[in-house]
C-alpha positions in Angstrom: 108.3 102.2 112.9 111.7 100.9 111.8 113.7 98.5 114.0 117.4 99.2 114.4 118.3 95.6 113.2 116.4 96.2 110.0 118.3 99.4 109.3 121.5 97.4 110.0 120.6 94.6 107.6 119.7 97.2 104.9 123.0 99.0 105.6 125.0 95.8 105.4 123.3 94.9 102.1 124.3 98.3 100.6 127.8 98.0 101.9 128.1 94.6 100.2 126.5 95.6 96.9 127.1 99.3 96.6 124.5 102.0 96.2 122.7 102.4 92.9 119.2 102.2 91.5 119.4 98.4 91.1 120.2 97.9 94.7 117.4 100.2 95.8 115.0 98.2 93.6 116.2 95.0 95.3 115.6 96.6 98.7 112.1 97.7 97.8 111.4 94.1 96.8 112.8 92.7 100.0 111.1 95.3 102.3 108.0 96.4 100.5 106.5 98.2 103.5 109.5 100.5 103.8 109.7 103.6 101.6 113.2 104.0 100.0 114.6 107.1 98.5 118.0 107.3 96.7 119.8 110.6 96.3 123.2 112.2 96.8 124.2 113.2 100.3 124.9 116.8 99.3 121.2 117.2 98.3 120.3 116.9 101.9 120.4 119.8 104.3 119.6 120.0 108.0 119.1 116.3 108.7 121.3 114.0 110.7 122.0 110.5 109.4 121.0 107.6 111.5 123.9 105.6 110.0 127.1 107.0 108.4 129.5 105.1 106.1 132.4 106.2 103.9 130.3 106.1 100.7 126.7 106.5 101.8 124.6 107.8 104.7 121.2 106.5 105.9 118.4 109.0 107.0 115.0 108.3 108.5 111.9 109.7 107.0 108.3 110.0 108.3 105.6 109.7 105.7 102.6 109.3 108.0 101.1 112.7 107.1 101.2 112.2 103.3 104.3 114.3 103.0 107.8 112.9 103.6 109.9 114.7 106.2 113.2 113.8 107.9 112.9 112.5 111.4 115.3 111.2 114.2 112.5 109.1 115.7 112.6 105.4 114.9 109.0 105.1 116.2 107.8 107.6 113.5 110.0 106.4 110.7 108.3 104.9 107.7 111.2 104.9 105.3 114.8 105.5 104.6 116.8 107.8 102.4 120.0 106.2 101.1 122.3 109.0 100.2 125.5 108.5 98.2 128.5 110.3 99.5 130.9 111.6 96.9 134.6 111.1 97.6 136.4 114.3 98.4 
């Protein structure tokens, strides 16, 4: 389960520092119980972000059954996908 305020704190950190591998590594250290995935937003199909920003989106993932899958359920979420949005 992920709390909305934790997602907000993570999103704020990414807004302040940008989104790259180093930032994701820092997030993994700060929140070791949350699974973080970093990718490009155009690699994602069929999922709706839980938070949207100009340069990145945040998606919830559920990894409770040994395979990650996107979810919209905060109660089921075990991790976040931070997806870089390319400028148009």
